[in-house]
Structure formats: structure tokens, C-alpha cells
C-alpha angles and dihedrals in degrees: 000000000000119000127189107230126184117333100337144027091254097132138060116204122209098158128027089231087074090069087065090055093053137074095223096205094049122092141198108274125196106224101180138353144175099089132118113232114348124201146147106051113187124178126219109205094182089062100024094233138116130224126198144163136252098195104189092045092049098229143107124222133210123213125196116174106290096000137080128191142167111268102181133003122204092026098179088256087294118206122169124024138189143152131255124226088268090055095252120147113254113196133186108218120199095187099051090035090230148105108240135195125213114213121216090261090057095257112149119208137169114266092181136342107158141056117202088343094308125112116258115245105238113310109229117182135007144193131181119219121218091257088062096253114142117223120194143164123233113197123158098252096118097049097044092085141343091267100088099018133327126323110251145131132264110259096198091039099229140070109244138181110229141200119208122198104202092195094058098019087229113156115204134188108231098173129017104167101080125113095208111352110202134156118024136184139168125233114252092265092042093234093117134044126204121202128180123221113203096179090137089075090080105011125070110245086001128157120305102163146097120244126208130211138186111235115224122211090253091054098256118139116233139186098017112197139155112275101186142339115237121215142204099034127345137305114250119154122016137181136189129229125223088262092056098255114147119228113199135185119240137164092265098047134281120333120207121207130185121240089270096054098260113144108237099177151301139259103218115225124182094230133047108273121231101177148352142193137185115244145147124096090292096036089236097115115091111212114201130197108204122174103286099003152060116225135176139191131183114237136195096244134056125242121253100221124107153229 
């Protein structure tokens, strides 16, 4: 059912538990618009600012309350972003077919760009585990055309999910049975990994679900299963809150599932959503990248991600 909460009809309620996750007198705010396809929001708590990507326009933006500026142009057709455990920016670059790292002095260098001597497809989204390992998805979106990168072919012929150990530089395939692996996020205790498959973007009746894996101590993924089907549209980016609920992008907004995969409710957004992240000083502000615009809404729970 649909309930009007607060000032606007910005929420759809399917389970009353969702009310506890909201600030019922808050609303969805559009912070900036005029872009082409926005992605990869990452919040810097130590500076109270947000970075995000506009993939087709080959740039990244920086938001500080009330002000937006260009952070990087060209960006290598950047997509997903995160921070490592030292607070450095980690970026998936479609155009350069790599995962890069930005040092504190602004130097950008390649973290990884090849698998078994072959170029990666177009790294899409990335997370860093507490042990420092970097996990990322590698679908072909950036090489399918010249819109989000440069048209090309997959050199290793698949679309894997990878784990990089920066100490040994070992790159390991942790999942090889996805159509188009997309957003990914760990549970708060890192015992589970959620990975979106957006294969339906280029395959009739293709995948539009989030899969769930158990994470073994050695980094292997076990017991893969479908956690939730996302409709309308496709899952792209996702994040978890401190209670273990999963917040997933969709074409009608952000959908929130409990840890067992039950849809609790939706935050309605007027444009198809690509990605999201928790931010703000208390990590209770959800920043949403949706097609041409950046949105935000305060919620009643904190995000799980660190730093």
C-alpha cells in the first residue's frame, strides 16, 4: 500500500517496520541537476563532502552543502567510487578499464587493470573490506559503445567479480557466473556479500536481482542464492544500514529489504536511480544519484559503511 508520510508522498510502505527506518517529516530533496547519467556517490566524513560520477560526461563532481563544483575532468569515464581503510579514494574507470586510487596529494595511479595479462572489461562498482582487500565487479558496460567509455571487446571473455589483495597484488575471481555484475556491498559484520546482477539491461527477460553469498575466512564466496528480485527496472547500486537492511536502486526509487529479503518499502524518486550512499555527520542522510540529478533524504537509521 502507499502511505503519505510527512510533507510529501515520498514513501511507499509495505511493512510497518519501514516506518522505524524513516524520518517521517523528512522529504526527498533535489540537490543538483543537469547531468547525464550519475553514479558512484561516496561521502567523505572528514571533510563533510560528497563525490560522484557523471559517466557519459566524463567527469566527477564535488558537493558541499549548498555548493557543487567539478572535482575531476576527464575522469576516465568514472563509475563507482569508495574509500579504502586509509581514507583514499578508489574509483572504477570505464575509459581506462581500471580501478584507480587517489593518494592524499592528488596523485592518481592504477590499482589494477589486468587479469591474467588481459585488460579488464570496465570496472563498475567497488567496496573495500576491513582487511584492506578490494572487491569489484567487471561487467562490459563501458566497452559496449562509446557512450560510457570506449567501444571494445572483452579480452578475457566473461564478466567476473574480483577480489584484489593490495599487499600481494593477487587478483582472484570470487564469482564467475554473473551476466552483468553490478553494485556490491558487505553486511555490517562482513559475513555476507550482496551483489546485483543487471543482466536485464541488454538481455530480454534477463536478470534483475540481488544475489547473496556467505563470505568464508579465506575470502571465498559460498552458498550463492537470489536474495531479492528488483522491479520495476534493475538493481544497480546498493548499501546496507547498521541493522542489516539492504537499500537497493530501482527505476522507481530506492527499495529497502530486510535481512531476509522481505521488501519493507520504497523511497520514491522522480528519476530512475543508479546508486546511493549513506552520509552526513551521523551517516543518516541517504544520498541518491538518479539519472540527471543528485538527491538526498534523511532517514531513521545509520549506514553501515566505513570509513
